[in-house]
C-alpha positions as CSV (number, residue, x, y, z in Angstrom):
1,M,0.0,0.0,0.0
2,K,2.8,2.4,0.8
3,A,4.4,1.9,-2.6
4,I,1.1,2.9,-4.3
5,R,0.7,6.0,-2.2
6,L,4.3,7.0,-2.7
7,G,4.0,6.2,-6.4
8,V,1.0,8.6,-6.7
9,A,2.8,11.3,-4.7
10,A,5.9,10.9,-6.9
11,A,3.8,11.1,-10.1
12,L,2.1,14.2,-8.9
13,A,5.5,15.7,-7.9
14,A,7.0,14.8,-11.3
15,A,4.1,16.6,-13.0
16,G,4.8,19.7,-10.9
17,V,1.7,19.4,-8.7
18,Q,2.5,20.6,-5.2
19,A,0.9,18.7,-2.3
20,R,-1.4,20.8,-0.2
21,S,-2.6,20.1,3.2
22,A,-6.4,19.8,3.3
23,P,-8.5,19.5,6.4
24,A,-9.7,16.0,7.0
25,P,-13.3,15.5,6.0
26,A,-15.8,15.3,8.8
27,P,-17.1,11.9,9.6
28,R,-20.3,11.1,7.8
29,E,-23.3,10.3,9.9
30,L,-25.5,7.4,8.8
31,T,-29.2,8.1,8.8
32,T,-32.3,6.6,7.4
33,T,-33.6,9.9,6.3
34,R,-34.7,9.9,2.7
35,V,-33.5,12.7,0.4
36,E,-36.4,14.7,-1.0
37,P,-35.7,16.1,-4.4
38,V,-36.7,19.6,-5.2
39,V,-39.6,19.6,-7.6
40,P,-39.8,22.8,-9.6
41,C,-43.1,24.5,-9.1
42,E,-43.4,28.2,-10.1
43,D,-47.0,29.0,-9.4
44,L,-49.8,27.5,-7.3
45,D,-52.0,30.6,-7.3
46,W,-54.4,28.8,-9.7
47,L,-55.6,27.0,-6.5
48,A,-56.5,30.3,-4.8
49,G,-60.2,31.1,-4.4
50,A,-63.4,29.9,-2.9
51,W,-64.5,26.4,-4.0
52,R,-67.7,24.5,-3.2
53,T,-69.3,21.2,-4.3
54,A,-72.1,21.6,-6.8
55,D,-74.6,19.8,-4.7
56,G,-74.9,22.1,-1.7
57,P,-77.0,21.7,1.4
58,A,-80.3,22.6,-0.3
59,S,-80.2,19.5,-2.5
60,S,-78.7,16.7,-0.5
61,G,-77.9,18.0,3.0
62,S,-74.1,17.6,2.3
63,S,-71.5,20.0,1.1
64,A,-67.8,20.6,1.0
65,E,-65.9,23.8,0.7
66,E,-62.2,24.9,0.4
67,L,-61.0,28.4,0.6
68,W,-57.4,29.1,-0.5
69,M,-55.5,32.4,-0.2
70,A,-53.0,33.4,-2.9
71,E,-49.4,32.7,-2.1
72,A,-47.5,35.4,-0.2
73,E,-43.8,35.0,0.8
74,G,-43.9,31.3,0.1
75,L,-47.1,30.6,2.1
76,M,-50.6,29.7,1.0
77,L,-53.3,29.3,3.7
78,G,-56.5,27.4,3.3
79,L,-59.5,26.1,5.2
80,G,-61.7,23.1,4.4
81,R,-65.2,22.4,5.7
82,T,-67.5,19.4,5.1
83,V,-71.1,19.1,6.2
84,T,-72.7,15.6,5.7
85,G,-75.9,16.1,7.5
86,P,-77.5,17.7,10.6
87,G,-74.8,17.9,13.3
88,R,-72.2,16.1,11.2
89,R,-69.5,18.4,10.2
90,S,-65.7,18.5,10.0
91,F,-63.0,21.1,9.2
92,E,-59.4,21.2,8.3
93,Y,-56.7,23.9,8.4
94,I,-54.5,23.5,5.4
95,R,-51.4,25.3,4.1
96,I,-48.7,25.0,1.4
97,E,-45.3,26.2,2.3
98,R,-42.1,26.8,0.2
99,E,-39.0,26.2,2.2
100,K,-35.8,28.2,1.7
101,G,-34.2,25.3,-0.2
102,G,-37.1,25.1,-2.7
103,K,-39.0,22.2,-1.3
104,I,-42.7,22.5,-1.0
105,H,-45.0,20.8,1.5
106,F,-48.7,20.6,2.0
107,H,-49.8,20.5,5.7
108,G,-53.2,19.4,6.9
109,S,-54.6,19.6,10.4
110,R,-58.0,17.9,10.8
111,Q,-60.3,19.3,13.5
112,G,-57.4,21.5,14.7
113,G,-55.3,18.4,15.6
114,P,-51.6,18.0,14.9
115,S,-50.4,18.9,11.4
116,V,-49.4,16.2,8.9
117,A,-46.9,17.1,6.2
118,F,-47.0,15.8,2.6
119,R,-44.1,16.6,0.2
120,L,-44.6,17.8,-3.3
121,V,-44.0,15.1,-5.9
122,T,-45.6,16.4,-9.1
123,C,-46.3,20.0,-10.2
124,S,-47.5,21.2,-13.6
125,P,-49.7,24.1,-14.5
126,R,-53.1,23.4,-12.8
127,W,-52.1,20.0,-11.4
128,V,-50.2,19.2,-8.1
129,T,-49.6,16.0,-6.1
130,F,-48.3,15.7,-2.5
131,E,-47.3,12.4,-0.8
132,N,-46.5,11.0,2.6
133,G,-46.0,7.3,2.6
134,D,-45.6,7.2,6.4
135,H,-49.1,8.4,7.0
136,D,-51.9,5.9,7.4
137,Y,-54.5,7.6,5.1
138,P,-54.4,9.5,3.0
139,Q,-50.9,9.1,1.6
140,Q,-51.5,11.1,-1.5
141,I,-53.3,14.4,-2.1
142,T,-53.9,15.7,-5.6
143,Y,-55.5,18.9,-6.9
144,R,-56.3,19.5,-10.5
145,R,-58.0,22.5,-12.0
146,E,-59.9,22.8,-15.3
147,G,-61.5,26.2,-15.8
148,D,-63.8,26.9,-12.9
149,V,-63.7,23.3,-11.7
150,L,-61.3,22.1,-9.0
151,T,-60.9,18.3,-8.4
152,A,-59.3,17.2,-5.2
153,S,-58.6,13.5,-4.5
154,I,-57.0,11.5,-1.7
155,A,-55.7,8.0,-2.0
156,T,-53.0,5.5,-0.9
157,L,-49.6,5.6,-2.7
158,S,-50.8,2.7,-4.8
159,G,-53.9,4.7,-5.9
160,S,-56.3,2.5,-4.0
161,N,-59.1,3.8,-1.8
162,R,-59.3,7.0,-3.9
163,Q,-61.9,9.6,-2.8
164,T,-62.6,12.5,-5.1
165,V,-64.4,15.8,-4.6
166,R,-65.4,18.0,-7.5
167,Y,-65.6,21.7,-6.5
168,E,-66.8,24.7,-8.5
169,R,-65.5,28.3,-8.1
170,R,-67.9,30.4,-6.0
């Protein structure tokens, strides 16, 4: 081994390369953390607005609404409300945040409980998907807009148990 190291040092010296002392690299820490790639996503303001299911309380006794504020300083805030009958209602605080490194996450907090984060995995004009494989359900959240119609769906990562809501702009 010494001969090889000396041989490399001799070859560098013969080529006129001067050896420089460099600090030893810091030891690498082994973790199980997954690297989340940065998905480019320029604009999510197409999601902003007031959205409500077409079949409101007058026709079926159930309705769902989402309200989204436009993005400001990397933050979009939203609120969801679902009414499925007399005395049966739920709500969710929702937000989309851009981190300094460019990563984007969706956070949902049902009934004011702890927030669950979902990372951005797909972004195109008027279509966005967030995922969290460690969450029980949902593991995937998708929004898609066509004109004044916003479709939101939740599912497992495999796409099973998909539930979809169709909203109209109000």
